[in-house]
N, C-alpha and C positions, 0 to 999 in steps of 0.2 A: 514483240510482235503485236501490232495494233489488231484488235478484234472488232469486226463488223458483223452486223446482222440486218436482215430486212423484214419489216413488218408492213404489210400492205403496200409493198412497192417502195417503201421509204427506207433509206439507209440510215441506220443509227449507229453512232460511234459511242463506245463505252466511255462514260464520264470519268474524267481524271479525279482521283482522290486528292482533296485539298485539306491540308492541315490548318484549321482556322480556329482560334480562340474566341468562340462566340460568348462565353460566359463572362469573360472580363468586359464585354461590351454592354452587358446589362446595367440598369441604373443602380447607383450605389445603395439606395434604400432597399431595393430588392435583393441585392447581394448580402446586405446585412441581415435581412430577414432569413435568407437561406442559411447563412452561417449560425444564426441563432438556434437552429434546430439541431445542430450537431455538437459533440462533445467539445469542451474548450480546448483540450489537448489537440484535437484535429483542427480546430480554428487557428491555433497558433502555428500549425505546420503550414498553413496556406502562405505564410509570409515568404516561404522559400519558392513559391511559383514564379513569381515575376516581380519587377520593380513596382508595378502598380498594386501589387497585393501585399508589399512589405509592411505596411502600417495599417492595412484595412482592418485586420483583426482586433486592433486597439479600439476600434469604434463600435463593436459588437455590443448590443445593450444587455444581453443575457449570458451569464457566466455560470458554469457548473464545474466543480472540482471534486474528485473522488480519490482519496488517498490510495486506493487499490490500483488505480490506473495512472494517476498523475505523478509518476516518479521518474527520476533520471539518475544517471551515474554521477553527475556533477552537483545536483540540487536536491535538497529535501523537499518534501510535500509543502511544508510551510513557507519555504523560500519561493516555490513556484507560485503558490497563491498570492503571496505579498508582492512579488515582482510584477505579477499580471495586473494586480489591482493599481499598483503605482503607474503602470504603463497605460492604463485605461483612459481614454480621451473622450468618450461619449459624454455630452452634458449631463445625462441622468443615467445611473446604473439601474435598469428596469428590474433585474432579478439577479440574485446571487444564491447558488444553491452549494453548500459545503457538506461533504461526507467525510468524517475522520473515523478511522477504524481501530486505533489504539490510543491509550492515554498520552503517549508522548507526542503523537501528532496533533492532539487537541490542546496541547499546553499553550498554544499562541492564538487561541480563539479570540482573546481581547484584541490582539493586533489586527486580525482579519476583519473583525467587526468595525473597529475604529476606522480602518481603510475604507470599508464599504460605506460607512456613514459619511465619510468625507467626500465619497463619489455619489452622494445624494440617493442611495439605494432605495428602491420603492418596495421591493419584496425581497425578504431574507429568509432562507431556510437553512437551519443549521441541525445537522444529524450526526451525533456521536453514537456511531453504530455498534451495537453489541458491546457495550462497555458496562461491566458489572460494578466497578469501583472507581469511576472517574472522579478525580478530585474536582472540587469547586472551582469554576472558571471565573476569575476575577476580571471584571471590566471597569474601567475608569468611570467614576460617577458622572462625569461630564457628558458622557455618551448617552445617558439616559435622561439627563436633566432637560434637554429640549431638542426634539427632532421634528421637522415640519414636513419631511417627504416619506418617511416609512409607512405603507399602507398595509402590507401584509407581513406577518411575523410568524414562523412555524419553527418551534423548538421540539425536537424529536428525541426519543430514546434516552431516558434517564439523565437529561441535561439538568445540572445543578448550577445555576449562575448566581453569582454574588451581586445582587442588585440592590441599589440604595433604595430607601424607604420613599424618597420623592422622585416619581417617575412622571415624565411629560411626553407622551408620543401622540400629539394633537391629530395627526392624520391617520393614525392606525385604524383601519376598518375590519381587518380580519386577523384573529389571533389563534394559534394552536400552540398550546404549551401545558405545563404542569406548574404554573406560577401564578400568584395572586398580583397580577400587574393592572387589574382592572381600573383601580382608581386613577391611574395616570393616563387613561385612554378614554377621554370623553366622547369621542366620535366612533367608538367600537361598535360594529354591526354584526360580526360573525366570530363566534368563539368556539373552539374545539378544545376540550379537556381530556386527556388520556392518561389515566392514573394506573401505573403498573406496579410491579414488585420494587422493593428497595428504595422506596421513597420516603421523604420525611415530611411530606405535605399530607396532613390528615384532615384538616378542616378547610373548606372552601366557602368563602363569603362572597358571592358573586352579585354585586350591586352595579349594574350597568343600565342606566335608563335608555340608552340608545340602542341596545342589543336587539337584534332582530332574529338571528339564527343561533341556536345553542346545541352542540353535540357533546355528550359526556359518555366516554367509554371508561368503565371502571373494573378492571381485571384484578384488583387488589383484594384478596380475602382477608379482611382485617379481624379483629377481635370484638367488633361491636361498638367501638369508641369513635368511629370516623362518621363524617357527615357533610351535608351541603345545605347552605341557606342561600336562596336564590331570589333576588328582586330584580325583575326585568319587565317592566310595564309595557314595553314595545315589542315584546317577543312574538314572532309570527310562526317560527318553525322550531320544533324540539325533538331531539333524537337522544334517548338515554338507554343505556344497556349495561349489563354485567354487575348490577348492584348485588352485593352479598354481605349480610350481616352489617348493615349500616345502622349507626345510632339514630340518625335522622336524615331526612331529605325533605326540606320544607320549602315550597314556593309561595311567593307573595305577589299578588296583582299581575295576572297575565290576561287581561281582557281581550287582547288582540290576537291571541294564538289562533292560527288557521289550520296548521297541520303538525301532527305529532306521531312519533314512532316510539314505543315503549316495549323493550324486549329483553328476555333474559334477566328479569328481576327476581331475586330470591326472597330475602327477608329485610324489612326495615322496621325497626322498633317504633319509630315516630315518623309518619309519612302522610302526605296528602297528594300523591302524585296523581291518581285518577280523578280526584275532585277538581284539579286545576285545568282539566281538559275539556271542560264543558262548553268552551266556545269554539272548539276545533270543528273544521268542515270535513277534514280527511284524518283518519286515525288507523294506525296499524298496531295491533296488541298481540304479543306473545308472552302470556304469563304462566307458562307451563310449571315453573318452579316456584310460583308466587305462594308464599306461606301466610300472608296476611288474609284477614277476611275481606271479601269484596264489599265496598261501601255500598249501600242502598239508598234510594231516594235522590240519586243524582240524575239529572235530565241533560242530554246532550241536544240542546235546541237547534243547533246549526248543522250537525252531523249529517253529511250526505253520502259519505264514502267510508266504509269500515272493512278493514282486513283483520281477520281474527284466526289465530292458530287454535285448533280445536281441542286436540289431546284429551278428548272425552270429557272436557269441562263444560257440559251442556248448560250447567248452571250459570256460567259466565255468559254464554250466547243468549240464554233466556233473559238475563238482566239487561244486556245490551239492547236486545230487540225491544224490550219494554221501555228503554230509556232514550230511544233514538227515534222519535215520532216522524222525522222528515227523511229517514234514510232512504236513499235511492239505489246504491250499490252495495251488496254484501259478498265478500269473498272469504270462503273458508279454506284454510290451509291446514292439511292433516300431515304433519311432519313425522310423527312417531306415535307410539301407542303407550298409554299409561294405564295402570289397573284401575278398576272402579274405586277402589279404596283410596286412591290418591286424590280424588275430587274432594274439594273442601266442603261442598254442599251437595248432598245427593238430590237428584231431580230426575223426573220422568216426564217425557213430553205429553203423555196421555193425562197428566195432572192439570194441564193448562185449562183455564175456564174462559179466558177472553183473548181474542186474536189482537197482537200488537197493532197499533195505528199505522206503523210503517208498512206492514204487510197489506193492510186494507187500502191504504190510499197513495203510498209513495214508491214502494220498491219496484224498480224496472229492470235491474240486472242481478243475477244470482250465479255466483261462480264457486266451484268446489274443486280444488286441485288435490290430487293424491287421494281421491275418494276411495275408501276401503269397502267395497261392495260385499265383502264377506261379513261385515259387522252389521248386526240387526239394528242396533241403536242408530247408526248412521243412516241407514235406509229409512228409518222412521223420521229422522229430522228432515232428510230430503224431501219425503212425501208431505210432511206437514207444511213446509215452505211452498211447495208447488201447489198444494190444495188450498192455501190461504192468501197468496200474494195475488190480488186481483189485478193489479196494473203491471204484472211481470211482462216484459217484452223478450227478454232473452235469458236462458238458463244453460250454462256450460259446465259440464262435469267430466273431469279427467280422472282415470283410475290408475291404481298402481300397476306398473308393468309386470307382465307375466312371461316365463320362458315359452318358447315355441313347442318344446316337447311336452309341456304340461297340458295335454289334450283335454283332459277332464275339467281342469280349471278354466280353460278357455271357453268351454262349452257352458259351464256354470256361470261364468261372468256374462256371457251373451244372454242367457236366460234371465238372469237377475236384472240386467239393464233394460231388456225388452219388457220386463214386468213393470219396472219403474216408469218407462215411456208410456204404458197404457194407463197409468194412474190418471184419475181425473185432475185437470189443472183449473185453477179458479180464473185464470185468464185465458181467453179464447185465442188471443193473438201471440201467445207465448211460443217462442222457437226454442226447442229443447236440443241440445247438441251434446254428443258423447265423444271423448277422446280415449281410446283404448291402446295403450302401447304394448308391444310384444317384442321380446328378445328373441332373435333367431339365432339358435346355436346348432 
């Protein structure tokens, strides 16, 4: 029965439902972009939609295979990957991401990479997931002797590749691996090294004049015989973490360094990490477990932004304030509490005789996250900065959260923060803001 209705005297007929394939009418570049955002297994399945879709998936420039999902009753994971790469018809394979989850699936890694290189792959991600004792994957030497298209290479999770001594990847710009491939990558700009357990790589000699970004995550607790020697004269960004019982970590020539993040450093027998950061403009430091003595006499002439984990290491804060004459932003992060005896150098704020230049002339923003209002020393530090920072424009302090049922604590916190707010500030234009989180239970 036909349904009608009247609105404002007009008779409207219910529109008929039309089954129309509007997606197929989209331009092919847009369709390929859409298909690139879904798993390759789903992309292959689109070939059954219609005649026009039968070969469209073969032109998708980004492929991703995971042995957990890319399986069938008739073909193994390796066969699916290899058949897909052979069928690929796009002039350039923009990216190939391969995840193999057991040793048998990873045995044909050389065939996969060879096929990818033949398709002029630009980004290659190889992940041998959760493999504790994977055998060395052997690749034909010719694959590494010359490649003019590969720009990004990521080798993850205990990958041990049998790579020849002569490597030539002229177009490589970004590398993430646990291999000394650096000599064969003259244009390398971004390098990530992630050293974990069960690795036979103990010494890294990173000499890459073109390198601009370097990330090193080292979670391997060695015996004190491992180390790094790094020569990167073009380096602009540095991120290192997890060093424990290293024999050495030596940097040479980093005059262009602009930003650095140094966290979770334990003990290095021979090191110059802090001394190579003097050209940085932005610096993040978390040296809570640092067992070496802090070097003195270092001046950070360009530093304007400093994030520092406190952990009661007021001696480090004192040294940094004295060493950063142009500091404009100071952010303190109080992640956890350490006993007084754990501080390398005892220090009391009342012992200061001279106010640092950065407080007198440059500091404009002061932030303290997870401020512990119950600690007398933290209140002393906060008052000192507020009383001496003459150019301060904004001060933001957030406290540790308190449960709503802890009424006495809530009242005490309010009282302590009100007292802090009434302290005399060196800057008449400073805006002081508090953030006090409460858990409602």
